[in-house]
Every structure is written in C-alpha cells, then in structure tokens.
N, C-alpha and C positions, 0 to 999 in steps of 0.2 A: 418432356416437358424442356422446353429454352432457359439455360443457364441462365438469368436472366442478373446474378450475379452472385461471387463465391465469397466462401472463410478466408482468411490469414491467420493462424493461430501465434500466438507468443506468450513466453512466459518470463515471470520476473521470481526471483528467490527474495522471501518473504522470511527476513531477517532483521538484526537490529542496526543495519545498516540502508535497511531498503528506503525510499526517497519516491513519490507515485511519479509515474510520466504524465506528461502534459493530457494525454487524451483520457487518465483515471477520473470515473465520478468522484470528487474530491469528500463527495459525504458515504463513503465505503468505510463499513467497517475498517481496514486494513491502512486507508486512504487518511481515514480522517486520526489515527493517532501517528502518525508519519510526519504530522504537524506541528509547529510551534516551538518554542523553545527547549520545551521537557520531552522534543518528540524520542532521541535514543532510549531515555529513563523510561518512557512509556510502552516502545517497541519492546526492549529489555523485560520490563515487568508481563507487557501479555505473554510472549515465549516460555517467560517462568513458570506462568500459570499453567499455560497450557499440558508443559510437561512434568508438571506434579498431577495434575489432575489425570494424565493418562497412566503414569506411574501406580495412582494412587485404583484407579480400575483394572488396571492390569493387573494386581495384589501381584507385584512381583517379590521372589526369592531372594535380591539385590539387599543387602541390610542398608545402602545408603541410599536406596530406592530413586536410583535416577538411572535403570537399567534402560529403558527407554525414553528416543528423543523424537519430538514432529521434525521432521524437513515439509517446509512450505514452498509451494510454488504460486505464484499468484496468473493464471490460463486466461489471455488476454484472447476474445473472438473478434476478428474485425472484420466487416462486411464491404465487399469491394465490388465497385461497378464500374460497366467499363466505358471508357470516355465520356466520366462524369464531371469534367472539369476540377476546383478545390476540391468539389466535396465525393472524389472519387470512392473514399474510404472511410469507413463510420466505425467508432469503436461501438458495437452492438451488446453489449455482454462480458464482467468478468466472475470468472470462480476461481475456488484455491483446489490445488489437488496436493494432496497428501503422502508423503512415504514417512516408515516410521524404524529408527538406524534402532538396533540392538547394539548396545554397547557392550555387551557381554561376549557375543557369538560373532560379531562385527558385520549381520546381515543385515538388507534395504529390504523394510519389506514394500509391499504398494500399500496403499491406504485409496480413498475414496476420492473419486472428483467431484466436485459439484460444493457443498459445504454452503461457503458463502455465495449468494447472491447476489450481483449489481448490474443494472442495466438502466442507460441512460432512455430508451425507451418505455419503460415502464416508469420513469419519472416524469414520461409526457402525458403517459395514459393516466396518472393519477393525480397529476397536478396542472394540467392544462384541461385535458380532454372533460376528466369527467368534472370537475366545476366548472365547466361550462356548461352540462348539462341540467345543471340544478338549478331550479324556477320555482317550488317555493323552500319556505326557509323551516329546518328541521324534516326535511323529507329528502331521500335520498334516492335519489334517480340514477339507473344503473341504463348507458344505452346496449342496444341490444346486442350488437359488434363488442365490446370493452373486453380489449386483451386478445381481440381477434388476431390481430397482424401478430403482435408480440409474442402469444404463442407459437402459429405456423412456425414463426424464425426460428425460435426454439428446437422446435421438433423437426426442422428442415437443417438445423447445424446440428442435431447428432447422430443423424444420417449421411451429414456430409465426407468426403474423404479427408478434408485437414481434421474429424474427428477421431474417426475410424481408423486411421493411421498413427497416432496417440493414443487412445483410451478403450482399452475394450468392454470393462465392463460399464455400467449403467450411470449418470449421477444421482446423487442424494443430495439435495435442498436444505438445510436445519436453521432452521428459524425459532425466533419467541413464535409463544402460542398469542393471540389476539386476546385486546382487552375488550372487543364487544361479544366474546361468545363465554359460555360457561361450560365447564369442565368434568365429567362425572369415573369414577375409576370403575373398568366392567369387568374386572379380577383377573383378566388375564397379567402376567408376569414373565418378562425375557431375563433370562440372566446378568445379559449386558444393557439390554436397551432398559429396564427396570417397570414398575408398571406402566399398565398400558389405560389411556386416558380416552373420552370420545366427545366430542363436542357435540352440542344442542343442536346448532344447526353449520351449515358450510358458512363460512367467514367470506365475506369478498377477496381476500388473499387467498384461499382455498381454490375459490370458482376460479383466479385468474390463474392460479399452478395448476389447475384442469385443464386449461386449454393451453395449458402448458405441455400437456400429454401426461400429467404428475398427480399419484393418489397419496394420499396426505394420512399416517397415523400417529398419535402422540403421546412419547413415554418421558417418563421420569428416572432418568435411572439413579443409580444407587447413590447416598449423599445427594442428590439437589435438591431445592428448594423446588422445582416447579420441573411441569412436563415442557420438552422441547417439539416442535410442529417436524417431522420427517416428513419431504415430500420426496416420493419417487417413481419409479416404474419398474416393474416386475413385483417379486419378492425379497420386503425389508429384509426377512428373520434368516431367509434362505439362501440370497445371493451374494452377501459379503459374509470373513472372517469376524469373531469377535476383536481379532487385535484390529479389524477395519473398522468396525463402529465405534470402540472405544474410541481410538484417535479424533473420528468425526466429533462424538462427545466433546471431547477434554477443548480440540479448538474454540467448537461456533458457542458450547455454554463459556469459556471464559469473555468469548467476544460479549455474549448477553449478560453476564454479571457485572461487564463494564459499560454497558450500555443501558441496560434494564437493571441496576441492582435494585430497584423494588419490588420487581417477579423474581429474580436469580439468586440475590444475593441478601435473600428474606432471612430474616432471622427465624425463621419455624416453614416448614416445608409444607407444601399445597398438601389439604386432605380428601378426603373421598369425592367430596363437590369442590368447584375451585372456581375460582372466578376472579382471573388477574387484575389487577390495577396497579395504575402509576401514581398512586395516591399516596399509598401505605407509608406508614412513617417507624416501624420497626426491619429496618435494612440496615445494611451496612455496606456504604459506598467502599472500590477500593480504591490506592492511591494514585491508580492512572488516569489523569484526565483525560476527560472527553465535554464537548460543547454538543448537548442534543439540543436547545435550543436554536445552533447555528445551522447545523443539518440539518434539522426543518425546512429553515428559512433558503436553504442551498438547492434543496427540492425542488424548488421554484423554477430556481435558475438553469438549472438543470435540465428541467423538461424543455422549457423553451432551446436550448442550446439542441436538443434533439427533433424537438418542431423545426427547427433553422437550418442547420447539414443534413437528417434524414429524411422526413416528412415533408417536409413541405419539396426540394429540392427534387426528390426520389417519386412521389407518391403517385405517379399513372404507373410508373414499373411497378413499384408493388402491390399499388391495389389490382393492377393485372394477374401481375404474378400469385397471390394470395386465391384469387379469384378459382385458379384453377386446383391450389393445392385441397386435399383432402383434412375437412372439418379433423378435430379430435376426437379422441373417445377415454373415458375416466376409466 
C-alpha cells in the first residue's frame, strides 16, 4: 500500500499555563477551559479536581491525601500530505496522555493514552454529513458509510510509526453515556472501575467508535454519580494497572462533571436501571466556567473547516486510500 500520507505527533503540557494552539478544536474539553477571563482559574480548578479524585480512588495512606498528582499532555496527530500546498497538513485528532507522579517515592508512572478524544473530521461527520442525509423530520437516517473514513484513519494512526514509537499500549477513550439509551447493571463489579452497566442498544456514538476498532463497556466507579463509557481495544480489565485506570477515571470524570453536571454531578447516583438526562434539576454545578451552547454552535463551524481543508482538497486521495484499507471489526 502506497503511503499517500504520513502522521506527525506533537505534545503540549496541559497545566494552568496552557493555551490552545491555532490548530486545536476550540470546543474540545481542555481548549474550552482555557478561554476567557477566568481561564487560569478554570484550569487550576479542573486540575485540582483531577488530583483530588485520583487520590480518593487510590486510597492512599498519605495523611494529607495528596500523594499522587496527574501530569497531562495533549497529543496532537497531524495528517501530512505530499505536495498539497496550503493544505499539506491537517490536525486530524487530539487525545490526552497521562502520567502519575508519586510525591512520596518520586516515581513517575505511565498512564493511559486516549482519554479525551477530539476530531475535526468527527465534527464534519456529525455536523455536516449527517444533517445533509436527513429527509424526513423526526426520522434519523444514517448513511451506510457514515464514519468509515474517520474510523480507518484512526486505525491507521494506531499502527503508524509515529504512534508506535511513542506509545506501547492501545488507547482508551472515556466519555459520557448517551442520553438516548437506557443502562442496566449486569451484576459485574471491578475493584477500580466499579459496577458494570449494559446499554439497551448501540448508540450512534457506539457505532461510530466501533468503526474506529473500539468496543465499549460501561462502569460506574466508587463515588460516581453515573457510569462512564470506556472505548477500548483488547482487554480493558487486564491490559492496564489499577493506577492507570484510576488516573483515566479521575481525569475524564472531572471533565464530565464540568460539562455534564446534570449527569455526573447529580445529587443522587444512578440506580440499577438508568436513563441519563440533561433535564435534571437535582445536581450541583461546578464553579468552573463553561458554555455548552457555544460549544454546540461551534461544532458546525469546525465541521465546515474540516470540509474545506481536509475533505474537499484531499477527497480523491482519501477515497482511493480508504478503498484499499481493510474494514474494521468489533
């Protein structure tokens, strides 16, 4: 298979001094927090929440409860085309890489790469391509090839030299449950991930991540208000250490408490049967500034950006390459 493009990886530390790069999606979790007059307070507050939850789940014997601290790096994967003029390189996706610093021993433990997942091409699929396929109001029509290109590019990235030179384990993406599905406890319990739930049917997001070669399991950790969706390859329960899983939970649950407090900062936890809702009134908002309406509106603009700078100029090359790439398997 000819190399029609290559990948380039850059990393940026996510701390209280973080500022989004020009190529970052401004609606992504970390970039959204780093905007406006309260950007530093937002970042400092989110990082403190992550560390607090990390130490809570790790059940440390440190009297001050601050043995561990999470070090977060934003991993940006750029798609590079040969001889493509101004659109020679496109910011394909961003994920988070986590390390855990032990303040007592001084050791620095590797965490899991993935966690948050940000993609301009996903914005194009959901904000441009999917709406254009709708013909009858109230009836969702999903094109048969919806998410195919995105999924193949993601899988190709995971086997690329750029990824394998930096990361050994497979990624885990951890996001919110879907408000369109009902979840039921299945009786399984993991010492770190908590009680397991199963959905009544695959959501559109589940199907989209399946085309990326990722399967999903839902767990609600100790002290959580709702289950989290863990998209992964391989064995989620055996491929990672307890500390790695704890760091992912602490990081992504914090983001969800900020962005979806109705679900993840609800006053009462999910029961045996659970239907998430953003209409709940019994929740506690965080003190961190976030504009959910603005984020939704900007997704369309970012989808158009992907259409203009990736899909349109490289359509023929991408279509030709995708036709030769093997289909994903659950």
